[in-house]
matplotlib code that plots the C-alpha trace (Angstrom):
import matplotlib.pyplot as plt

x = [0.0, 1.4, 1.0, -0.7, -3.4, -4.2, -7.6, -7.5, -10.8, -9.6, -7.1, -5.9, -3.7, -1.4, 0.9, 2.3, 2.5, 5.5, 6.2, 4.3, 1.2, 1.4, 1.6, -1.2, -3.4, -2.7, -3.7, -6.9, -7.9, -7.1, -9.3, -12.3, -11.8, -12.9, -10.5, -9.4, -9.7, -6.7, -5.5, -3.5, -1.6, -0.3, 2.5, 5.5, 7.4, 10.3, 10.2, 7.1, 9.3, 10.6, 8.0, 4.9, 6.4, 7.7, 4.3, 2.7, 5.2, 4.5, 0.7, 0.3, -1.0, 0.2, 2.4, 1.8, 4.3, 4.9, 6.0, 7.2, 6.0, 6.7, 7.9, 4.8, 4.9, 2.0, 2.0, -0.4, -1.5, -4.0, -5.9, -5.6, -6.7, -8.3, -6.1, -6.1]
y = [0.0, 3.4, 6.2, 8.4, 5.7, 5.6, 7.0, 7.6, 7.2, 9.8, 12.6, 13.9, 17.0, 17.4, 20.1, 22.4, 19.6, 17.6, 14.3, 12.6, 14.4, 12.9, 9.4, 9.9, 11.5, 8.6, 6.1, 8.0, 8.3, 4.6, 3.5, 5.3, 3.8, 0.4, -2.4, -2.0, 1.8, 4.0, 7.0, 9.8, 11.7, 15.1, 16.4, 18.8, 17.1, 15.3, 12.8, 11.1, 9.6, 7.2, 7.3, 6.4, 3.2, 2.2, 2.7, 0.6, -2.3, -2.2, -2.1, -4.4, -1.8, -1.6, 1.3, 1.8, 4.6, 8.3, 11.2, 14.7, 17.8, 21.5, 20.6, 18.4, 14.7, 12.6, 9.2, 6.4, 3.8, 1.0, -0.3, -4.1, -4.9, -3.3, -1.5, -2.9]
z = [0.0, -1.0, 1.5, -1.0, -1.4, 2.3, 3.1, 6.9, 8.9, 11.4, 11.1, 14.4, 14.6, 17.5, 16.1, 18.8, 21.3, 22.5, 24.1, 25.7, 24.3, 20.8, 22.2, 24.7, 22.1, 19.7, 22.4, 23.2, 19.6, 18.8, 21.8, 20.2, 16.8, 15.4, 14.6, 10.9, 10.9, 10.1, 12.0, 10.4, 13.1, 12.2, 14.4, 14.3, 17.1, 15.5, 18.3, 16.8, 14.1, 16.6, 19.3, 17.2, 15.6, 19.0, 20.5, 17.8, 18.4, 22.2, 21.8, 18.8, 16.4, 12.8, 11.9, 8.1, 7.5, 7.5, 5.4, 6.3, 4.6, 5.5, 9.0, 9.7, 10.1, 8.9, 10.5, 9.7, 12.3, 11.7, 14.7, 14.6, 18.1, 21.1, 23.6, 27.1]

ax = plt.figure().add_subplot(projection="3d")
ax.plot(x, y, z, "-o")
ax.set_aspect("equal")
plt.show()
């Protein structure tokens, strides 16, 4: 799947926030979503480049990929199971 072909179910903008807010906001948003849905997280904290994939690995969610444009990071996470 190419990133440009991804149609996220939810776009969540956390620009202007820094760790740990992007992670906690991602977790909160994923909890509200259905399994199989895709979240696009928009952030300007460069820490998300490592933090979001690590969070996905630790929680069992699928990190699809990311791109950077004009200082903003667009990260795609697919909910594959409920968070405990």
